[in-house]
GUSE-56325 format. One record per residue (C-alpha): x, y, z. Coordinates in Angstrom, 2 decimals. Example, Ala and Ser with C-alpha at 12.3 -4.5 7.8 and 13.67 -1.06 7.14 Angstrom:
<rs>
+---------+---------+---------+
:    east :   north :      up :
+---------+---------+---------+
:   12.30 :   -4.50 :    7.80 :
:   13.67 :   -1.06 :    7.14 :
+---------+---------+---------+
</rs>
This chain:
<rs>
+---------+---------+---------+
:    east :   north :      up :
+---------+---------+---------+
:  -52.85 :   28.20 :   76.38 :
:  -55.53 :   28.39 :   79.04 :
:  -53.75 :   31.32 :   80.72 :
:  -53.68 :   33.15 :   77.39 :
:  -57.38 :   32.40 :   76.88 :
:  -58.12 :   34.00 :   80.25 :
:  -56.13 :   37.06 :   79.23 :
:  -57.95 :   37.45 :   75.90 :
:  -61.45 :   36.60 :   77.13 :
:  -62.47 :   40.00 :   78.62 :
:  -61.57 :   42.03 :   75.52 :
:  -64.50 :   43.41 :   73.53 :
:  -63.71 :   42.50 :   69.93 :
:  -65.60 :   43.14 :   66.72 :
:  -64.72 :   43.04 :   63.02 :
:  -62.84 :   46.34 :   63.46 :
:  -61.68 :   48.49 :   66.33 :
:  -59.39 :   48.71 :   69.31 :
:  -60.39 :   45.31 :   70.69 :
:  -58.92 :   43.61 :   67.63 :
:  -55.72 :   45.64 :   67.93 :
:  -55.39 :   44.86 :   71.64 :
:  -55.85 :   41.15 :   70.91 :
:  -53.21 :   41.14 :   68.17 :
:  -50.79 :   43.07 :   70.37 :
:  -51.03 :   40.34 :   73.01 :
:  -50.58 :   37.57 :   70.42 :
:  -47.57 :   39.37 :   68.90 :
:  -45.88 :   39.32 :   72.30 :
:  -45.24 :   35.57 :   71.95 :
:  -45.12 :   35.33 :   68.16 :
:  -41.99 :   37.02 :   66.80 :
:  -42.53 :   37.83 :   63.15 :
:  -46.28 :   38.38 :   63.43 :
:  -47.06 :   41.17 :   60.97 :
:  -50.06 :   43.42 :   61.60 :
:  -51.79 :   45.02 :   58.63 :
:  -54.54 :   47.63 :   58.40 :
:  -56.94 :   48.33 :   55.55 :
:  -58.88 :   51.61 :   55.37 :
:  -62.67 :   51.75 :   55.56 :
:  -64.18 :   51.98 :   52.12 :
:  -61.64 :   49.65 :   50.51 :
:  -63.29 :   47.46 :   47.88 :
:  -62.54 :   43.73 :   48.12 :
:  -64.37 :   41.56 :   45.61 :
:  -68.10 :   42.15 :   46.21 :
:  -67.56 :   43.65 :   49.68 :
:  -66.40 :   46.96 :   51.11 :
:  -64.44 :   47.38 :   54.33 :
:  -66.94 :   48.94 :   56.77 :
:  -66.52 :   51.85 :   59.10 :
:  -64.62 :   51.20 :   62.31 :
:  -66.65 :   50.60 :   65.46 :
:  -65.53 :   51.25 :   69.02 :
:  -67.49 :   51.32 :   72.25 :
:  -66.69 :   52.87 :   75.63 :
:  -69.81 :   51.97 :   77.59 :
:  -73.57 :   51.40 :   77.53 :
:  -76.42 :   51.00 :   79.99 :
:  -80.18 :   50.94 :   80.55 :
:  -81.68 :   52.75 :   83.55 :
:  -85.21 :   51.75 :   84.61 :
:  -88.04 :   54.12 :   85.66 :
:  -86.88 :   53.89 :   89.31 :
:  -83.40 :   55.14 :   88.39 :
:  -81.75 :   51.72 :   88.76 :
:  -79.13 :   50.66 :   86.21 :
:  -80.46 :   47.28 :   85.12 :
:  -78.18 :   46.56 :   82.15 :
:  -74.52 :   47.59 :   82.00 :
:  -71.99 :   46.90 :   79.25 :
:  -69.31 :   46.93 :   81.96 :
:  -70.79 :   43.75 :   83.40 :
:  -70.66 :   41.80 :   80.13 :
:  -69.66 :   43.05 :   76.70 :
:  -72.29 :   40.83 :   75.06 :
:  -74.93 :   43.21 :   76.42 :
:  -74.64 :   45.48 :   73.36 :
:  -75.46 :   44.47 :   69.80 :
:  -72.20 :   44.55 :   67.89 :
:  -71.78 :   47.68 :   65.76 :
:  -74.57 :   49.54 :   67.59 :
:  -74.61 :   53.20 :   66.65 :
:  -74.54 :   55.72 :   69.52 :
:  -77.76 :   56.62 :   71.30 :
:  -78.66 :   58.68 :   74.38 :
:  -82.44 :   58.86 :   74.82 :
:  -85.43 :   58.23 :   77.01 :
:  -88.12 :   55.89 :   75.71 :
:  -91.02 :   53.69 :   76.70 :
:  -90.66 :   50.01 :   77.47 :
:  -92.48 :   49.13 :   74.23 :
:  -90.09 :   51.19 :   72.10 :
:  -87.08 :   49.82 :   73.95 :
:  -88.45 :   46.30 :   73.52 :
:  -88.01 :   46.57 :   69.75 :
:  -84.26 :   46.84 :   70.37 :
:  -83.91 :   44.09 :   72.98 :
:  -82.67 :   40.58 :   72.22 :
:  -83.04 :   37.60 :   74.53 :
:  -83.32 :   33.80 :   74.40 :
:  -86.47 :   32.35 :   75.99 :
:  -84.89 :   28.90 :   75.70 :
:  -81.86 :   30.08 :   77.72 :
:  -83.48 :   32.49 :   80.20 :
:  -80.36 :   33.18 :   82.29 :
:  -77.84 :   33.77 :   79.48 :
:  -77.14 :   36.72 :   77.18 :
:  -77.26 :   36.07 :   73.42 :
:  -74.59 :   37.32 :   71.01 :
:  -76.08 :   39.54 :   68.27 :
:  -74.47 :   41.83 :   65.67 :
:  -75.57 :   44.30 :   63.01 :
:  -72.38 :   44.89 :   61.07 :
:  -73.71 :   46.17 :   57.76 :
:  -77.04 :   47.77 :   58.69 :
:  -77.05 :   50.81 :   60.96 :
:  -78.96 :   49.89 :   64.09 :
:  -78.60 :   49.69 :   67.84 :
:  -79.68 :   47.25 :   70.49 :
:  -79.12 :   45.51 :   73.80 :
:  -78.82 :   41.81 :   74.54 :
:  -80.23 :   40.71 :   77.89 :
:  -81.18 :   37.55 :   79.66 :
:  -84.81 :   36.64 :   79.18 :
:  -85.20 :   36.74 :   82.94 :
:  -84.02 :   40.38 :   82.93 :
:  -86.42 :   41.21 :   80.15 :
:  -89.39 :   39.65 :   81.94 :
:  -88.82 :   41.91 :   84.97 :
:  -88.93 :   45.15 :   82.95 :
:  -92.19 :   46.89 :   83.82 :
:  -93.92 :   49.83 :   82.10 :
:  -92.49 :   53.32 :   82.25 :
:  -89.75 :   55.46 :   80.77 :
:  -86.24 :   54.07 :   80.43 :
:  -82.98 :   55.94 :   79.92 :
:  -80.88 :   54.29 :   77.23 :
:  -77.29 :   55.15 :   76.38 :
:  -74.71 :   53.56 :   74.06 :
:  -71.43 :   55.45 :   74.02 :
:  -69.96 :   54.23 :   70.74 :
:  -68.38 :   55.56 :   67.58 :
:  -68.95 :   54.41 :   64.03 :
:  -66.64 :   56.32 :   61.69 :
:  -64.08 :   55.86 :   58.91 :
:  -61.14 :   53.88 :   60.25 :
:  -59.33 :   50.63 :   59.56 :
:  -59.78 :   46.88 :   59.52 :
:  -56.89 :   45.12 :   61.24 :
:  -55.54 :   41.62 :   60.68 :
:  -52.26 :   39.78 :   61.21 :
:  -50.26 :   37.05 :   59.54 :
:  -47.27 :   34.93 :   60.46 :
:  -45.27 :   33.51 :   57.57 :
:  -42.78 :   30.73 :   58.20 :
:  -40.73 :   29.70 :   55.15 :
:  -39.64 :   26.11 :   54.65 :
:  -37.37 :   24.27 :   52.23 :
:  -40.12 :   24.24 :   49.58 :
:  -42.65 :   26.85 :   48.60 :
:  -45.61 :   24.49 :   49.09 :
:  -47.60 :   25.98 :   51.92 :
:  -50.04 :   25.07 :   54.69 :
:  -52.60 :   27.74 :   55.57 :
:  -53.97 :   28.04 :   59.11 :
:  -56.69 :   30.62 :   59.69 :
:  -58.48 :   31.78 :   62.81 :
:  -60.68 :   34.76 :   63.63 :
:  -60.39 :   37.56 :   66.16 :
:  -63.73 :   39.35 :   65.97 :
:  -65.94 :   37.92 :   68.74 :
:  -66.30 :   39.49 :   72.19 :
:  -66.22 :   37.48 :   75.41 :
:  -66.88 :   33.91 :   74.33 :
:  -64.45 :   31.11 :   75.01 :
:  -64.84 :   28.13 :   72.68 :
:  -66.23 :   30.11 :   69.77 :
:  -63.51 :   32.71 :   69.79 :
:  -60.50 :   32.74 :   72.08 :
:  -59.78 :   29.01 :   71.74 :
:  -59.02 :   29.55 :   68.04 :
:  -56.37 :   32.28 :   68.25 :
:  -54.90 :   30.66 :   71.38 :
:  -54.35 :   27.31 :   69.64 :
:  -53.26 :   28.96 :   66.39 :
:  -50.67 :   30.97 :   68.31 :
:  -49.40 :   27.81 :   70.03 :
:  -49.09 :   26.10 :   66.65 :
:  -47.17 :   29.13 :   65.42 :
:  -44.75 :   28.92 :   68.33 :
:  -44.24 :   25.20 :   67.76 :
:  -43.69 :   25.62 :   64.02 :
:  -41.27 :   28.48 :   64.63 :
:  -39.19 :   26.17 :   66.82 :
:  -38.81 :   23.45 :   64.17 :
:  -35.29 :   23.67 :   62.73 :
:  -35.96 :   21.77 :   59.50 :
:  -39.38 :   22.69 :   58.19 :
:  -39.99 :   21.17 :   54.78 :
:  -43.20 :   23.07 :   54.04 :
:  -43.89 :   26.77 :   54.39 :
:  -46.66 :   28.05 :   56.68 :
:  -49.01 :   31.00 :   56.72 :
:  -51.06 :   31.63 :   59.88 :
:  -53.81 :   34.24 :   59.62 :
:  -55.60 :   36.09 :   62.42 :
:  -58.49 :   37.86 :   60.68 :
:  -61.96 :   39.20 :   61.43 :
:  -64.38 :   36.51 :   60.29 :
:  -65.83 :   36.78 :   56.75 :
:  -64.74 :   40.33 :   55.88 :
:  -61.17 :   39.66 :   57.03 :
:  -60.70 :   36.51 :   54.96 :
:  -62.31 :   38.24 :   51.96 :
:  -59.92 :   41.18 :   52.35 :
:  -56.96 :   38.81 :   52.60 :
:  -58.02 :   36.77 :   49.57 :
:  -58.53 :   39.92 :   47.53 :
:  -54.89 :   40.80 :   48.17 :
:  -53.20 :   37.39 :   47.94 :
:  -55.36 :   34.97 :   45.92 :
:  -52.95 :   34.27 :   43.00 :
:  -50.12 :   33.51 :   45.43 :
:  -52.35 :   31.33 :   47.61 :
:  -53.59 :   29.34 :   44.60 :
:  -50.01 :   28.66 :   43.57 :
:  -48.66 :   27.69 :   46.99 :
:  -51.33 :   26.28 :   49.34 :
:  -51.51 :   22.48 :   49.32 :
:  -53.66 :   22.16 :   52.46 :
:  -55.20 :   24.32 :   55.14 :
:  -57.32 :   24.29 :   58.28 :
:  -59.67 :   26.62 :   60.04 :
:  -58.71 :   26.83 :   63.72 :
:  -61.87 :   27.52 :   65.72 :
:  -63.87 :   25.95 :   68.56 :
:  -60.88 :   23.91 :   69.71 :
:  -61.13 :   24.30 :   73.48 :
:  -63.77 :   22.02 :   75.02 :
:  -63.60 :   18.35 :   76.02 :
:  -66.66 :   16.99 :   74.22 :
:  -64.96 :   15.14 :   71.41 :
:  -63.78 :   16.12 :   67.94 :
:  -65.46 :   17.34 :   64.78 :
:  -64.52 :   17.54 :   61.12 :
:  -65.95 :   19.76 :   58.40 :
:  -64.58 :   18.87 :   54.94 :
:  -63.61 :   21.18 :   52.14 :
:  -66.21 :   21.90 :   49.47 :
:  -64.58 :   19.28 :   47.22 :
:  -64.20 :   16.81 :   50.08 :
:  -61.30 :   14.84 :   48.58 :
:  -58.26 :   17.03 :   49.13 :
:  -55.04 :   16.25 :   50.97 :
:  -56.35 :   18.38 :   53.86 :
:  -59.48 :   16.21 :   54.05 :
:  -57.63 :   12.90 :   53.86 :
:  -55.07 :   13.97 :   56.47 :
:  -57.61 :   15.29 :   58.98 :
:  -59.88 :   12.25 :   58.67 :
:  -56.96 :    9.90 :   59.23 :
:  -55.67 :   11.81 :   62.25 :
:  -59.09 :   12.17 :   63.89 :
:  -59.89 :    8.48 :   63.34 :
:  -56.90 :    7.58 :   65.49 :
:  -57.30 :   10.44 :   67.99 :
:  -61.04 :    9.92 :   68.53 :
:  -62.76 :    7.03 :   66.71 :
:  -66.12 :    8.63 :   67.53 :
:  -65.34 :   12.00 :   65.94 :
:  -68.26 :   13.58 :   64.07 :
:  -68.15 :   14.46 :   60.40 :
:  -70.33 :   17.36 :   59.29 :
:  -71.54 :   18.48 :   55.88 :
:  -70.01 :   21.35 :   53.96 :
:  -73.39 :   21.80 :   52.28 :
:  -75.40 :   22.23 :   55.47 :
:  -73.01 :   22.88 :   58.37 :
:  -70.40 :   25.33 :   57.04 :
:  -70.38 :   28.60 :   58.94 :
:  -66.90 :   30.06 :   59.22 :
:  -64.22 :   31.22 :   56.79 :
:  -64.09 :   27.89 :   55.01 :
:  -66.96 :   29.48 :   53.05 :
:  -64.51 :   31.98 :   51.59 :
:  -61.42 :   29.79 :   51.19 :
:  -63.44 :   27.05 :   49.44 :
:  -65.64 :   29.39 :   47.37 :
:  -65.94 :   28.60 :   43.64 :
:  -63.08 :   30.27 :   41.84 :
:  -61.04 :   30.44 :   45.05 :
:  -60.95 :   26.69 :   45.66 :
:  -58.31 :   26.53 :   48.36 :
:  -58.15 :   23.13 :   50.14 :
:  -59.14 :   24.40 :   53.60 :
:  -61.00 :   22.05 :   55.97 :
:  -62.01 :   22.53 :   59.60 :
:  -60.83 :   20.51 :   62.61 :
:  -62.74 :   21.33 :   65.82 :
:  -63.64 :   20.01 :   69.19 :
:  -67.40 :   20.88 :   69.30 :
:  -68.28 :   22.51 :   65.99 :
:  -69.81 :   26.00 :   66.05 :
:  -73.63 :   25.99 :   66.31 :
:  -73.51 :   22.36 :   67.52 :
:  -73.06 :   22.87 :   71.27 :
:  -75.60 :   24.41 :   73.67 :
:  -73.60 :   27.42 :   74.84 :
:  -72.84 :   28.64 :   71.31 :
:  -73.18 :   32.41 :   70.76 :
:  -74.27 :   33.15 :   74.32 :
:  -72.68 :   34.26 :   77.55 :
:  -72.73 :   30.60 :   78.60 :
:  -69.73 :   30.06 :   76.30 :
:  -67.42 :   31.13 :   79.11 :
:  -64.09 :   29.99 :   80.48 :
:  -65.76 :   26.99 :   82.13 :
:  -66.68 :   25.58 :   78.70 :
:  -63.04 :   25.29 :   77.67 :
:  -60.22 :   23.69 :   79.63 :
:  -56.49 :   23.17 :   79.54 :
:  -57.01 :   19.57 :   78.43 :
:  -59.52 :   20.63 :   75.78 :
:  -57.11 :   23.18 :   74.32 :
:  -54.31 :   20.64 :   74.48 :
:  -56.41 :   18.13 :   72.57 :
:  -57.29 :   20.67 :   69.89 :
:  -53.63 :   21.62 :   69.56 :
:  -52.48 :   17.99 :   69.35 :
:  -54.98 :   17.04 :   66.63 :
:  -53.91 :   19.95 :   64.44 :
:  -50.23 :   19.42 :   65.26 :
:  -50.50 :   15.82 :   64.05 :
:  -52.25 :   16.97 :   60.87 :
:  -49.36 :   19.35 :   60.23 :
:  -46.73 :   16.71 :   61.01 :
:  -48.44 :   14.33 :   58.57 :
:  -48.37 :   17.02 :   55.89 :
:  -44.68 :   17.62 :   56.61 :
:  -44.00 :   13.91 :   56.04 :
:  -46.32 :   13.60 :   53.03 :
:  -44.82 :   11.95 :   49.99 :
:  -44.45 :    8.60 :   48.26 :
:  -41.98 :    6.24 :   49.97 :
:  -39.86 :    4.16 :   47.62 :
:  -37.23 :    1.58 :   48.49 :
:  -33.74 :    2.01 :   47.09 :
:  -32.81 :   -1.70 :   47.19 :
:  -34.23 :   -4.87 :   45.70 :
:  -35.75 :   -7.34 :   48.15 :
:  -35.62 :   -6.54 :   51.85 :
:  -32.53 :   -4.61 :   52.89 :
:  -30.24 :   -6.02 :   55.52 :
:  -31.56 :   -4.09 :   58.51 :
:  -29.55 :   -5.74 :   61.28 :
:  -26.23 :   -3.99 :   60.56 :
:  -28.13 :   -0.71 :   60.41 :
:  -29.58 :   -1.21 :   63.89 :
:  -33.11 :   -1.57 :   62.53 :
:  -33.70 :   -5.27 :   63.29 :
:  -33.33 :   -7.42 :   66.44 :
:  -29.94 :   -9.06 :   66.82 :
:  -31.62 :  -12.37 :   67.72 :
:  -34.75 :  -14.00 :   66.30 :
:  -37.53 :  -15.80 :   68.10 :
:  -41.12 :  -15.40 :   69.20 :
:  -41.68 :  -11.87 :   70.46 :
:  -38.47 :  -10.53 :   68.98 :
:  -40.36 :   -8.28 :   66.55 :
:  -41.86 :   -5.35 :   68.37 :
:  -44.39 :   -2.96 :   66.83 :
:  -41.71 :   -0.58 :   65.54 :
:  -40.05 :   -3.37 :   63.60 :
:  -43.36 :   -4.35 :   62.07 :
:  -43.89 :   -0.73 :   61.02 :
:  -40.52 :   -0.86 :   59.29 :
:  -41.25 :   -4.21 :   57.64 :
:  -44.72 :   -3.18 :   56.50 :
:  -43.51 :    0.12 :   55.18 :
:  -41.03 :   -1.77 :   53.00 :
:  -43.77 :   -4.08 :   51.77 :
:  -45.72 :   -1.19 :   50.26 :
:  -43.04 :    1.42 :   49.50 :
:  -43.06 :    1.20 :   45.70 :
:  -43.70 :    4.89 :   45.10 :
:  -47.34 :    4.42 :   44.13 :
:  -48.90 :    4.95 :   47.58 :
:  -48.44 :    7.97 :   49.83 :
:  -47.35 :    7.48 :   53.41 :
:  -50.90 :    8.37 :   54.46 :
:  -52.38 :    5.77 :   52.11 :
:  -50.03 :    3.13 :   53.48 :
:  -51.01 :    4.08 :   57.03 :
:  -54.69 :    3.71 :   56.12 :
:  -54.03 :    0.35 :   54.49 :
:  -52.24 :   -0.87 :   57.62 :
:  -54.75 :    0.83 :   59.95 :
:  -51.86 :    2.41 :   61.79 :
:  -51.59 :    6.03 :   62.97 :
:  -49.45 :    7.80 :   60.43 :
:  -47.26 :    9.30 :   63.15 :
:  -45.94 :    5.79 :   63.92 :
:  -44.97 :    5.28 :   60.29 :
:  -43.41 :    8.75 :   60.17 :
:  -40.92 :    7.59 :   62.79 :
:  -40.16 :    4.39 :   60.88 :
:  -39.79 :    6.31 :   57.61 :
:  -37.36 :    8.78 :   59.16 :
:  -35.13 :    5.95 :   60.35 :
:  -35.20 :    4.22 :   56.96 :
:  -34.39 :    7.37 :   55.03 :
:  -31.53 :    8.08 :   57.43 :
:  -30.24 :    4.54 :   56.80 :
:  -30.25 :    5.20 :   53.03 :
:  -32.61 :    2.35 :   52.14 :
:  -35.69 :    4.46 :   51.32 :
:  -36.47 :    7.78 :   49.69 :
:  -39.60 :    9.91 :   49.70 :
:  -40.70 :   11.25 :   46.33 :
:  -43.01 :   14.27 :   46.04 :
:  -45.11 :   12.65 :   43.33 :
:  -46.67 :    9.28 :   42.78 :
:  -44.43 :    6.92 :   40.79 :
:  -45.15 :    7.24 :   37.09 :
:  -46.87 :   10.64 :   37.37 :
:  -45.44 :   14.03 :   36.43 :
:  -42.22 :   12.56 :   35.06 :
+---------+---------+---------+
</rs>
């Protein structure tokens, strides 16, 4: 995953353009079945319209002494996203109206965009800006803003049932590591893992979309199907650093996706931080959870966007993420998915405790210490498997990681002494 992040990091991405296509081409290399779709500029999608396509070849500022002091080739954050082309000379004061910097982070370049208002600009370190003296500057942005296409991709993996888990990540940020490439990198790894599972129960849909406009486009095309099929979903973003774990609930806050993620994170990192949908939402959960859409999509992160110091600056580089950070983000989401795969209501098929010994599920001899943890998982699962509690609810009651009970449940079902029902006993019958 870290090697893939390094490969994707230099690409200049935006909500449209060749950078998005180059990114998806790389992801498709390792994701057989990834389908790439394109939507023409001007397409209406709910209250939005697909914008013109933006591409950039280069940009620079030359100072009065003829020295190139800012160059897009050095860092693709140097240009405001969606800047229209310009090739002019101007005074420092006029140029200053189009410069963006962070006084609080004087040696880092901020990330700024102007997607839906025609404008242009440069992003510089505040230290660079402070050294710009009076005089005439030559300013050039070699870009195009013209009718084109918005590009996104999806991977669909059918299971035994039509109930579906939605994973969504975005592919529209330039060179930033945690708040961009970590998301598609981990989502792609989850896709490879899911593709390798021979007996998927649930179906899966993994989306690689430009943030906001991409999810809106997708929802405008697939909302009835998504409402019918999606039982849980997660945003995959900011999953690459080592600073801990974060959870942003769905708008409703009480869905299967919420319950599953909170249980998993409690056992992965007891100090994980829970944020507020009301005040901390900032990615495509805004669209998936919007009133009238109401898909159960929560967010599982390492450091949540806007909550770590390097966010939306050039400081969010490949040193912010790590192989272990990406691995941790992958594992947390993988365990959420595995819990959803095993979700159901365990119910015993025998009265009283079954005779486990002949089935190889109980020690051959009794005595102090003869019952290891796995046997207690089996015994406790039987104690509560009356069809009224889900496996996740039983795990919470026992304060055990659900993945331990998943193993016990699999063995009991294989032995024929327990079944898993899709609904709570007494409901929907």
